[in-house]
Phi, psi and omega in degrees: 000316179295321180297321179295320179294318180295320179297316178298317180297320181295317179297318180297317180297317180297318181296315179296317180298318180296317180298323182287336183252012178302135182299133181303140176066016180299324181296317180294319179294318179297327176296318175299315182295324178295318178296320180294326181291332178283309177216106182282132182301145176295152177289168175065034172262172178268119185261114173265120184223141180153213188265201193295339177296333172272323180304315183279356178274064187297326183259032185303326181292334177288334178281335181232065181297139179092352179256129177282116190236137169247124179255116179238044173279136174228119191304137177089356185286154176241178179298328177297327179287322176295322176297315182299320187253012182304321182288352180249327186234011173232298188301313187299335185283344183045059186289159175285333181201145178245122179249122188247129165234107181194162181120332180296315181288334177304315181283315185294323183287340181217052185300131183093343179251320175264114184268165174304326177296324177293320178299316177301314181300317178294320180294322176300319178297315178298316178296324177298318179296315181297316181293320181291328187251340179239008177062231186267025180305134178297139180236138175240127173254120177272123186304152175295128183279160168276160172205146181303320185287344181237028185297330179296344180262003188305319182297322179290322177298316181297316180295317179299318177300315181294321178296316180290321177301314180296319179297319184288345178296340180281347187246110183293344181259014180232147183229136172262127181246122185266096173268343186303305185296328181289349181262008180256153175276166181306332180275002177093355177272163182283143180281109183291342182289351182267003188236158175280192185296333181280355181057028179230310182266146187279157172258188183300327178296321179294316180292330178296323175295316180299318182301316182295327183273326184279321187304320182298340180260358180284144179280131179293000000 
């Protein structure tokens, strides 16, 4: 009887421990893999990957008609998550171009602890993976956007953007796209009309601005 109780207790402890250490966003990644197992996307598409600004762009194909697009945005993700899952949601697609929006949550989730320099370091790691496994595939980094709910972090967002922009100048196959400035009002404050009720995620007006700036750098 005691052995049975001890075994049950051990199993319970292991189960709780496993639940507590489950890899972040594993559920979202598994959903992508399940969709891929049903119909795997064709190669040479434009891969949009990153955090919730892509996740919530549900009608992205309507903004870029004629472009073959795979959207692999998963909300709340940081650059560490893209690094962790690169072999599952970036590399296998062999995309014609990789468009990245990430870095905002790195700063927001640990503001004051994760610096713009840390964001740059993480982005370098992600680029190293892409270059090592996908060669000279063109890469687009969409700048970290401003937002009303994270306005206190604006200085860090600007610095991270500048560091990544400077870094990408060394790579002829990479482009930095500045959507940040177009989302500001003439007085330098963020335009609240571009956001939903949470003052964080964009509405159609915000995405319309992104469309105009991103489309010129997309590969036909």
